[in-house]
C-alpha positions in Angstrom: 0.0 0.1 0.0 2.6 2.5 0.7 4.1 1.9 -2.8 0.8 2.9 -4.2 0.7 6.0 -2.0 4.1 7.2 -2.9 4.9 5.9 -6.2 5.9 9.3 -7.7 8.3 9.7 -4.8 9.5 6.4 -5.1 10.2 6.7 -8.8 12.0 9.9 -8.5 14.3 8.4 -5.9 14.9 5.4 -8.2 15.6 7.5 -11.3 18.0 9.4 -9.1 20.2 6.4 -8.5 18.6 5.1 -5.2 18.1 1.4 -4.9 14.4 0.8 -3.4 14.0 -2.6 -1.6 10.3 -3.7 -2.0 9.0 -6.2 0.5 5.9 -7.9 1.5 5.2 -9.0 5.2 8.6 -7.9 6.1 10.0 -10.3 3.1 12.4 -9.0 0.4 10.6 -9.3 -2.8 12.5 -7.0 -5.3 14.7 -4.0 -5.8 13.3 -0.9 -7.8 16.5 0.5 -9.7 17.4 3.3 -12.2 17.5 2.5 -15.9 21.2 2.8 -15.8 21.6 0.3 -13.1 19.1 -2.1 -14.9 21.4 -1.9 -18.1 24.4 -2.6 -16.2 22.9 -5.5 -14.5 21.6 -6.7 -18.0 25.0 -6.4 -19.7 26.1 -9.2 -22.0 28.8 -11.5 -21.0 31.0 -9.9 -23.7 30.5 -6.5 -22.0 31.4 -8.0 -18.4 34.4 -9.8 -19.9 35.8 -6.8 -21.7 35.2 -4.4 -18.6 37.0 -7.0 -16.4 40.0 -7.1 -19.1 40.3 -3.6 -18.9 40.4 -3.4 -15.2 43.1 -6.1 -15.3 45.0 -4.0 -18.1 44.7 -0.8 -15.6 46.0 -3.0 -12.7 48.9 -4.4 -14.8 49.8 -0.6 -15.7 49.8 0.3 -12.2 52.0 -2.5 -11.3 54.6 -1.4 -13.8 54.3 2.2 -12.7 55.1 1.3 -9.3 58.1 -0.8 -10.3 59.6 2.1 -12.3 58.9 4.5 -9.4 59.9 2.1 -6.7 62.3 -0.4 -8.1 63.2 -3.5 -5.9 66.6 -3.3 -4.2 69.7 -4.9 -6.0 70.3 -7.4 -3.0 68.1 -9.9 -4.5 66.1 -10.3 -1.4 62.1 -11.0 -1.8 59.5 -9.2 0.4 59.4 -12.3 2.4 63.3 -12.1 2.7 63.4 -8.5 3.7 60.9 -9.2 6.5 62.7 -12.4 7.8 66.0 -10.3 7.8 64.3 -7.5 9.8 62.4 -10.0 12.3 65.9 -11.8 12.9 67.7 -8.6 13.4 64.9 -7.3 16.1 65.2 -10.8 17.7 68.8 -10.6 17.8 68.6 -7.0 19.2 66.1 -8.3 22.0 68.4 -11.2 23.0 71.2 -9.0 23.3 69.4 -6.4 25.5 68.3 -9.3 27.9 71.7 -10.6 28.0 73.4 -7.1 28.8 70.9 -6.7 31.4 71.4 -10.2 32.8 75.0 -9.5 33.1 74.6 -6.0 34.8 71.8 -7.6 37.3 73.2 -11.0 38.0 71.1 -11.0 41.4 67.8 -10.3 39.6 68.2 -12.7 36.7 68.1 -15.9 38.7 
């Protein structure tokens, strides 16, 4: 009944891009969407495929741009290698600090 009373307002909102959920007895039945959204939903498989391929091409171009802008270090380490090396260095510093503290406070380290 609410849809019948406010059809003009609802159509205006949908045509402006709002998605309207239509329910009966609090159960979703359908969405009312703008013509543009409906066309996008009805796009053929070829259109969808071409949009996805274009998005992948843009990602490849971005990857190339980032590789040029931020080249990999010449040490040959992978990202995982850098993380391992950093973690090992921090572990070594922590262990060294513990040893130094234990040597300086032998009565408290037992």
